[in-house]
N, C-alpha and C positions, 0 to 999 in steps of 0.2 A: 563311424565315430563322428564325422562331420555332420551327418544328418541328425544325430542325437544332440549335438551342440546347437544346431540350428533350431530344433524344436523345443529345447530346454527353456522353460519359462520361469525358472526359479530366479528370484531377484528382480523380476519385472515389476512386481508390486512396489518394491522399494523405490524404484526409479519413478514410477507413477506418483507415489506420494511425495517424493522430492520435487517433482515438477509442479505438483499442485501447491506445495508449500511456497515455492518460488513465486507462483502467480498470486497467491494470497498476500505475500509480503509486498510484492510490487503494487498491488491494489491498495493495501493499507498505507504504504508510503505516499502514494499519489493522493489519496484522500486526506491524509494528515497534512500534506503540503498545501492542498487546495483550501482546506478548512482553516489552516493556520493563517493563510493570506487573508481570507475573508474576515476572520476574527480580528486580525490586526487592523484591517481597514475600518471595521465597525468601532473598535476601541478608539482609533484616531478620530473618527467622526464625532463620537460622544465627547471626547476630550476637547475638540474644537468647539463644539456646541456649548459645553459648560464654560469654557474660557470666554466665549463671546457673551454669555448671559451674565457672568459674574462681574464684568467690568462696568 
């Protein structure tokens, strides 16, 4: 019985998909954070440039 449980691979695919999903979500959150920071910096630069030229 113990050997059968050890070699049973049912459910393994679900765990693999869950781990893959966690990795994808972590990468997406990291990219979103990085891009959000860069976009905010660019928008701030444009705002400062426009404020400097309009006065």
